[in-house]
C-alpha positions in Angstrom: -62.3 88.6 14.4 -63.7 85.1 14.3 -62.7 82.7 17.1 -61.9 79.2 16.0 -61.8 76.2 18.3 -60.2 72.9 17.2 -60.7 69.9 19.3 -58.7 66.7 18.9 -61.6 64.4 19.9 -60.2 61.0 18.8 -57.9 60.9 21.8 -60.7 61.8 24.2 -63.0 59.2 22.6 -60.4 56.5 23.1 -60.3 57.3 26.8 -64.0 57.4 27.2 -64.8 54.3 25.3 -62.0 52.1 26.5 -61.1 51.1 22.9 -58.5 48.4 22.5 -55.0 49.3 21.8 -52.9 48.0 18.9 -50.2 45.4 19.2 -46.7 46.2 20.3 -45.4 44.7 17.0 -46.5 47.7 14.9 -47.1 50.8 17.1 -50.0 52.8 15.5 -50.2 56.5 15.0 -51.8 58.3 17.9 -55.0 58.8 16.0 -55.6 55.0 15.4 -58.4 53.4 17.4 -60.1 50.1 17.1 -63.8 50.4 17.2 -65.5 48.1 19.7 -68.8 46.2 19.5 -70.7 48.8 21.4 -71.8 52.0 19.7 -69.9 55.1 20.9 -71.6 57.2 23.5 -72.3 60.9 23.1 -69.2 62.9 23.8 -69.5 66.3 25.5 -67.5 69.1 23.8 -68.1 71.8 26.5 -69.0 75.4 25.9 -68.8 77.8 22.9 -69.9 81.3 22.1 -72.7 82.3 19.7 -71.6 83.9 16.5 -68.1 82.5 16.6 -66.8 79.7 14.3 -66.2 76.3 15.8 -63.9 73.7 14.2 -64.1 70.1 15.2 -61.7 67.4 14.1 -63.3 63.9 13.9 -61.1 60.8 13.5 -62.8 57.8 12.0 -62.7 54.6 14.0 -60.7 51.7 12.5 -61.4 48.0 12.4 -57.8 47.3 13.2 -54.5 49.2 13.2 -53.1 48.2 9.9 -51.9 50.8 7.4 -53.9 49.0 4.7 -57.2 49.2 6.5 -60.1 50.3 4.4 -60.8 54.0 4.6 -64.1 55.8 4.7 -65.3 56.7 1.2 -67.3 59.8 2.4 -68.5 61.6 5.5 -71.7 63.5 6.4 -72.7 65.6 9.3 -75.8 67.0 11.0 -75.6 69.9 13.5 -78.8 70.7 15.4 -79.6 73.8 17.4 -81.6 74.2 20.6 -85.0 73.6 19.0 -83.7 70.8 16.7 -83.2 73.3 13.8 -80.4 72.6 11.4 -77.2 74.6 11.7 -75.3 75.4 8.5 -72.0 73.6 8.4 -69.2 72.2 6.2 -67.4 68.9 6.6 -64.4 67.6 4.6 -63.2 64.0 4.5 -59.7 63.7 5.8 -57.0 61.8 3.9 -55.6 58.5 5.3 -54.5 59.0 8.9 -56.0 62.5 9.1 -59.3 63.6 10.7 -62.3 64.9 8.9 -62.9 68.6 9.6 -66.3 70.0 10.6 -66.8 73.8 10.8 -70.0 75.7 11.7 -71.1 78.9 13.5 -73.8 78.5 16.2 -76.1 81.5 16.4 -78.5 80.7 19.3 -77.7 80.0 22.9 -78.6 76.6 24.3 -77.9 72.9 23.8 -76.6 71.7 20.4 -76.0 68.2 19.0 -73.7 66.9 16.3 -73.9 63.6 14.4 -71.0 62.6 12.1 -71.3 59.5 10.0 -68.6 57.9 7.9 -69.5 55.7 4.9 -68.4 52.1 4.7 -66.1 52.3 7.7 -65.3 54.8 10.4 -68.4 54.6 12.5 -71.0 57.1 13.8 -69.9 59.9 16.2 -72.2 62.0 18.3 -71.3 65.1 20.3 -73.2 67.5 22.6 -72.2 71.0 23.6 -73.7 74.2 25.0 -73.6 77.7 23.4 -73.5 80.9 25.5 -75.0 84.1 24.1 -72.1 86.4 23.4 -73.1 89.7 25.0 -69.6 91.1 25.6 -70.2 94.1 23.2 -73.4 95.2 25.0 -71.8 96.6 28.1 -68.5 98.2 29.1 -66.2 97.3 32.0 -65.3 99.6 34.9 -62.1 99.1 37.0 -62.1 99.1 40.8 -59.0 98.9 43.0 -58.4 95.6 44.8 -60.5 92.4 44.7 -64.2 92.1 45.5 -65.9 88.9 46.8 -69.1 90.8 47.3 -70.2 93.7 45.1 -73.2 96.1 45.2 -73.8 99.7 44.2 -76.0 102.5 45.5 -78.2 104.6 43.2 -75.8 107.5 43.8 -73.0 105.4 42.2 -71.0 104.3 45.2 -69.6 100.8 45.0 -69.8 98.5 48.0 -66.9 96.0 47.6 -66.8 93.6 50.6 -66.4 96.0 53.5 -65.2 99.0 51.4 -67.3 101.8 50.0 -65.7 103.2 46.9 -66.5 106.5 45.2 -64.6 107.6 42.0 -62.5 104.4 42.4 -61.1 105.5 45.8 -62.2 104.4 49.3 -64.8 106.6 50.9 -65.2 104.4 53.9 -63.7 101.1 55.2 -65.6 99.1 57.8 -64.4 96.3 60.0 -63.4 93.1 58.1 -65.8 91.2 60.3 -68.8 93.3 59.2 -71.4 92.3 56.6 -72.9 95.0 54.3 -76.0 95.1 52.2 -77.4 97.8 49.9 -80.9 98.8 49.0 -81.2 101.9 46.8 -79.1 104.5 48.5 -79.2 102.8 51.9 -76.2 100.8 53.1 -76.7 98.5 56.1 -73.6 97.6 58.1 -73.8 94.7 60.7 -70.9 94.0 62.9 -70.4 91.7 65.9 -72.1 94.1 68.2 -73.7 96.9 66.2 -76.2 97.5 63.4 -75.8 100.8 61.4 -77.8 102.3 58.7 -76.2 104.8 56.2 -77.6 106.8 53.3 -75.4 107.7 50.4 -76.0 111.4 49.5 -73.7 111.3 46.5 -70.9 113.0 48.4 -70.9 111.3 51.8 -72.3 108.5 53.8 -74.8 109.9 56.3 -75.4 107.8 59.4 -79.2 107.7 60.0 -79.4 105.0 62.7 -77.2 102.9 65.0 -78.1 100.1 67.4 -76.1 97.8 69.7 -76.9 94.1 69.7 -75.9 91.0 71.6 -76.6 88.5 68.8 -73.0 87.7 67.8 -71.6 87.9 64.3 -73.9 88.0 61.2 -74.3 85.1 58.8 -76.6 86.5 56.1 -78.4 89.8 55.4 -81.6 90.6 53.4 -82.2 94.3 53.1 -84.7 96.8 51.9 -84.5 100.6 52.6 -86.5 100.6 55.9 -86.0 97.0 57.0 -83.1 94.5 57.5 -83.4 90.8 58.3 -80.2 89.4 59.8 -79.3 85.7 60.4 -76.9 85.8 63.3 -75.0 82.7 64.6 -77.8 81.7 66.9 -80.8 83.8 66.0 -82.9 85.4 63.3 -83.6 89.1 63.9 -85.6 91.8 62.0 -84.4 95.4 62.3 -86.7 98.3 61.2 -86.1 102.0 60.6 -89.1 104.2 61.1 -89.4 107.9 62.0 -85.7 108.2 62.5 -85.5 105.3 64.9 -83.7 102.0 64.4 -85.3 99.2 66.4 -84.7 95.4 66.8 -87.5 92.9 66.9 -87.6 89.8 69.1 -85.0 87.2 68.3 -86.1 83.9 66.8 -83.8 81.1 67.9 -81.8 79.4 65.2 -79.4 76.4 65.4 -76.4 76.8 63.1 -75.6 73.5 61.2 -72.2 71.9 61.2 -71.3 72.6 57.6 -71.3 75.8 55.5 -73.5 75.9 52.4 -70.2 75.9 50.4 -66.5 76.4 51.2 -65.8 80.0 52.5 -69.5 80.7 52.6 -72.1 81.3 55.3 -73.9 78.5 57.1 -77.3 79.5 55.6 -78.8 81.6 52.9 -82.0 83.6 53.2 -84.6 84.1 50.5 -87.4 86.4 51.1 -90.7 87.2 49.4 -93.1 89.4 51.3 -94.0 88.0 54.7 -92.3 84.6 54.0 -88.7 83.8 54.5 -86.8 80.7 53.5 -83.7 79.6 55.5 -81.7 77.3 53.3 -78.9 75.2 54.8 -76.7 72.2 53.9 -78.0 68.8 54.9 -77.6 65.1 54.0 -80.0 62.9 52.0 -78.6 59.4 52.4 -75.0 59.5 51.4 -75.5 62.6 49.2 -75.5 66.3 49.9 -78.9 68.0 50.2 -80.5 71.4 50.7 -82.8 71.9 53.7 -85.3 74.7 53.3 -87.2 75.8 56.5 -90.1 78.2 56.3 -90.5 81.3 58.4 -93.4 83.7 58.5 -93.6 87.3 59.6 -95.9 87.3 62.6 -96.0 89.9 65.5 -93.0 91.8 64.1 -90.6 88.8 63.8 -90.0 85.9 61.4 -91.2 82.8 63.2 -90.6 79.2 62.2 -93.7 78.0 60.4 -95.3 74.6 61.3 -94.5 71.6 59.2 -91.4 69.7 58.1 -88.5 71.4 56.3 -88.2 70.7 52.6 -85.2 68.6 51.4 -83.8 69.1 47.9 -81.0 66.9 46.4 -77.7 68.6 45.7 -76.3 71.8 47.1 -77.0 75.5 47.2 -75.5 77.2 44.2 -76.8 80.7 44.4 -79.6 83.1 45.6 -81.3 86.2 44.5 -84.3 88.2 45.8 -87.1 85.6 45.8 -84.9 83.0 44.0 -82.8 80.0 45.2 -80.4 78.2 42.9 -79.3 74.5 43.5 -77.0 72.1 41.8 -77.7 68.4 41.6 -75.0 65.8 42.5 -72.7 64.7 39.7 -74.1 61.8 37.6 -72.0 59.0 36.1 -72.5 58.7 32.4 -71.0 56.5 29.6 -69.1 59.5 28.3 -67.8 60.4 31.8 -69.0 62.2 34.9 -71.6 64.8 34.1 -72.3 67.6 36.6 -76.1 67.2 36.7 -78.7 69.9 36.6 -78.6 73.5 37.8 -82.1 74.4 39.0 -83.8 77.7 39.6 -86.5 77.8 42.3 -89.0 80.6 42.9 -89.9 81.3 46.5 -93.5 82.6 46.9 -96.2 82.2 49.6 -94.0 80.0 51.7 -93.5 77.5 48.8 -90.6 76.6 46.5 -91.5 76.0 42.8 -89.0 74.9 40.3 -89.0 77.4 37.4 -86.3 75.9 35.2 -83.3 73.7 35.0 -80.2 73.4 32.8 -78.1 70.3 32.1 -74.5 71.3 31.7 -73.1 67.9 30.7 -69.5 66.9 30.4 -66.5 69.1 29.9 -68.3 72.0 31.6 -67.7 72.8 35.3 -69.7 74.9 37.7 -67.5 77.6 39.2 -67.3 77.4 42.9 -67.0 80.9 44.2 -67.5 81.9 47.9 -71.1 82.9 48.6 -70.4 85.7 51.1 -72.6 88.2 49.4 -76.3 89.1 49.2 -76.8 87.9 45.7 -75.0 85.1 43.8 -75.9 83.8 40.3 -74.4 80.5 39.0 -71.6 80.6 36.4 -70.2 77.6 34.4 -67.0 77.4 32.4 -65.3 75.0 30.0 -63.1 72.6 32.0 -60.1 73.7 29.9 -60.9 77.5 30.0 -57.8 78.1 32.1 -55.7 77.0 29.0 -57.6 79.2 26.6 -57.7 82.9 25.8 -60.4 84.2 25.8 -61.8 82.6 29.0 -65.2 81.0 28.1 -67.7 81.2 31.0 -71.4 81.7 31.0 -73.8 83.1 33.5 -76.9 81.0 34.0 -79.8 83.3 33.0 -83.6 83.0 33.1 -85.3 84.2 30.0 -89.0 84.9 30.9 -90.2 85.3 27.3 -88.9 81.8 26.4 -89.4 80.3 29.9 -86.0 78.7 29.7 -82.5 79.0 31.2 -79.6 80.0 28.9 -76.0 81.0 29.3 -74.7 84.5 28.8 -71.0 85.4 28.2 -70.3 88.9 29.4 -66.5 89.2 29.5 -64.0 86.7 28.1 -61.0 88.4 29.8 -62.0 87.6 33.4 -60.7 84.5 35.2 -63.0 82.8 37.8 -65.6 85.6 37.7 -68.5 86.4 40.0 -72.0 87.2 39.1 -75.0 88.7 40.9 -78.5 89.6 39.6 -77.0 93.0 38.6 -73.3 92.7 38.0 -70.5 90.5 36.6 -66.9 91.0 37.9 -63.5 89.5 38.4 -59.8 89.9 37.7 -58.4 89.7 34.2 -56.6 86.5 33.2 -53.4 88.3 32.1 -53.4 91.0 34.7 -50.5 91.3 37.1 -52.5 93.7 39.4 -55.3 93.0 41.8 -57.8 95.3 40.1 -61.4 94.2 39.7 -63.2 94.8 36.4 -67.0 95.2 36.6 -69.7 95.0 34.0 -73.4 95.8 34.6 -75.4 92.9 33.3 -77.6 94.0 30.3 -81.3 93.5 30.4 -82.6 90.0 29.4 -83.9 90.2 25.8 
């Protein structure tokens, strides 16, 4: 079934442009707007799905509010795709007092642009919007009991939901709520306020293979591989190793926790590792704006030590992290059409350096979802500002496409409200659900 979206844009345009109102002597219909001397700015329409029909109502601007005003004699439209290619469309001129109706079906993910021109009177209208690739049919969803702020899975199929380990949708083990867990293959690391434990999922049970007491206080962030765990505690950075059946802790590297968390209900720092180099990213200030401070650490003599040189400062805030990847979001930017949310940037961490790999401008009427980052992997998601009013819920995961060397949006489930994403999974609760079940989808491979 095709999904249609009809936007009454004339009202929004009046608000954005500050167009003059009609006199009190003859109240105009709601669609009547007086065109000003300045050309209208580009209006952001938000986010749509590929392969689904979009309907846009465009109201011509008027030179005054009289019922005998001249009317447009014709209307034309151009719809451009991500590479400037034309998108097939239809537009019909509306009768007096009614909008013209533009319909089209975007096929490719990425930024699109619309230009609508009325003949004689009515003005020129421009609109921008993003299209997310609709991949909802490429993967099925799996229900899990309860809600999950953090979600990983072992190779044997056990789900690690926050501090619960679930097998066959039931709890196989529940750890302390103050613990932090991380998964690598079939290994589950559990770090509490005074212990570090290493388990192996055999497919039927969790086998404890190592346990160690520590005096480093509660954990902030974990980066795990099967035989090694790097933990950022409240005041130190420690590398734990498992070798020949023994779990050992390396020397602690002092670390000063900043005042602010990287986001609300999130840790005070995020770790990004690539080989012997580790980035410790925290929240900072750059003038009056938020910034991201990235300090380099190198593995020397069995521990990650602070590398010489100044820490790097990036504008904006931390918006996600994956193995070897840091995501940031620029501060919002004022624009003629309203406040835009700036750029989402993807940074690659390699050899102790950050290199920007790509960026995505999300424009107006799209909002980055602010989800707690208390998990080992977090990938940015954006949604239409009015998605809470729509069914289906339109949200897109920001995804790097190596073949095209660009960032696109992928829609994976239109039934989930305020979803989460990692580099492997997409999950959340259903919009219409009265229960607290979590629905999970495995993210399909990037084409």
